[in-house]
C-alpha positions in Angstrom: 30.6 21.7 31.9 28.0 21.7 29.2 24.8 20.3 29.9 25.3 17.2 27.7 28.7 16.7 30.0 26.6 16.8 33.1 23.7 14.5 31.9 26.8 12.0 30.8 28.0 12.1 34.3 25.1 11.3 35.9 24.3 8.3 33.3 27.8 7.0 34.0 27.4 6.9 37.7 23.9 5.5 37.3 25.3 2.7 35.3 28.0 1.8 37.5 25.2 1.9 40.7 22.9 -0.1 38.7 25.4 -2.6 37.7 27.0 -3.1 41.3 22.9 -3.7 42.2 22.4 -6.1 39.9 25.3 -8.4 40.2 24.7 -8.2 44.2 21.0 -9.3 44.3 21.1 -12.7 43.1 17.7 -13.7 44.6 16.0 -10.7 42.6 16.1 -12.6 39.3 13.4 -15.1 40.6 11.3 -12.4 41.6 11.8 -9.5 39.1 10.2 -9.3 35.7 12.8 -6.8 34.7 15.9 -8.8 35.8 16.6 -10.0 32.0 15.9 -6.6 30.4 18.0 -4.9 33.2 20.7 -7.2 32.4 20.6 -7.0 28.7 20.3 -3.2 28.9 23.7 -3.2 30.8 25.3 -5.5 28.7 24.6 -3.4 25.6 25.6 -0.2 27.8 29.0 -1.8 28.2 29.3 -3.0 24.9 29.0 0.4 23.2 31.4 1.8 26.2 33.8 -0.7 25.2 33.4 -0.1 21.3 33.3 3.9 21.6 35.8 4.2 24.4 38.7 1.5 23.4 41.2 1.4 26.5 44.5 0.1 26.6 44.6 -3.3 27.9 45.5 -2.7 31.6 46.6 -6.0 33.9 44.6 -6.4 36.9 47.9 -5.6 39.0 48.8 -2.8 36.9 52.0 -4.4 36.0 51.8 -4.1 32.0 
């Protein structure tokens, strides 16, 4: 793996971990000044991933 690939792998994992954390902490929005900014950053990341790496549609049941 190249250094860029290693860093990219960490970035993907961190994004997933942070997404799970943000979605599991509903009360945090009241006490955290970073809540809105974190959700905006996550949304922008997801939008770019979808735009840069389009995937074929996969049904939730995997029966396409």
